[in-house]
C-alpha positions as CSV (number, residue, x, y, z in Angstrom):
1,M,-5.3,-4.1,-7.8
2,R,-6.8,-2.8,-10.7
3,V,-7.5,-6.0,-13.7
4,Y,-8.1,-5.5,-17.3
5,G,-8.9,-8.8,-18.7
6,D,-6.4,-11.0,-18.3
7,A,-4.0,-7.7,-17.5
8,A,-3.4,-6.4,-13.6
9,V,-1.9,-3.3,-12.4
10,V,-1.2,-3.1,-8.8
11,T,0.5,-0.1,-7.1
12,G,1.2,1.1,-3.6
13,R,3.9,2.5,-1.4
14,W,6.4,0.8,1.2
15,A,8.0,2.4,3.7
16,S,11.2,0.6,5.7
17,K,14.1,1.1,8.4
18,G,17.0,-0.3,9.4
19,T,21.0,-0.9,9.0
20,R,22.4,-1.3,5.8
21,K,26.2,-1.8,5.9
22,G,26.6,-0.3,9.3
23,K,24.4,2.8,7.7
24,T,21.2,3.0,9.5
25,F,18.4,3.6,7.1
26,D,14.4,5.2,6.4
27,D,13.3,4.8,2.7
28,N,9.7,5.8,2.0
29,E,8.8,4.4,-1.7
30,R,6.4,3.8,-4.4
31,Y,5.8,0.5,-7.2
32,T,4.2,-1.0,-10.1
33,T,3.8,-3.8,-11.1
34,V,1.8,-5.8,-13.7
35,Y,1.3,-8.9,-14.1
36,V,-0.6,-11.1,-17.2
37,K,-2.5,-14.2,-17.2
38,R,-0.5,-17.1,-18.6
39,D,-1.7,-20.3,-19.1
40,G,-3.5,-19.7,-15.9
41,R,-1.2,-18.4,-13.7
42,W,-0.3,-14.3,-13.2
43,Q,3.2,-13.9,-13.7
44,I,5.1,-10.6,-13.1
45,V,5.6,-8.6,-16.7
46,S,7.4,-5.8,-15.5
47,D,7.8,-4.0,-12.1
48,H,9.6,-0.9,-10.9
49,T,10.5,0.6,-7.5
50,S,10.9,4.7,-6.8
51,R,12.1,6.5,-4.1
52,I,10.2,9.3,-3.0
53,V,12.5,11.8,-1.8
54,Q,11.8,13.9,1.4
55,K,12.2,17.3,1.4
C-alpha cells in the first residue's frame, strides 16, 4: 500500500482455482484499488482487475 495524504493505492496479484458452472478454472490476475479518506474513513473510489494471460 502506498499512501499519499488522504489517498492510498493498493496493487497486487491474485491466483484462484476452482470449478464454475461445472468447468474448472485456474486464474491469475493483477489488481489496483484506490482509496480516499473521507470523514475519517477509508473508502474505495476505484477498483480494477485484469486477467494475466498464460502463454
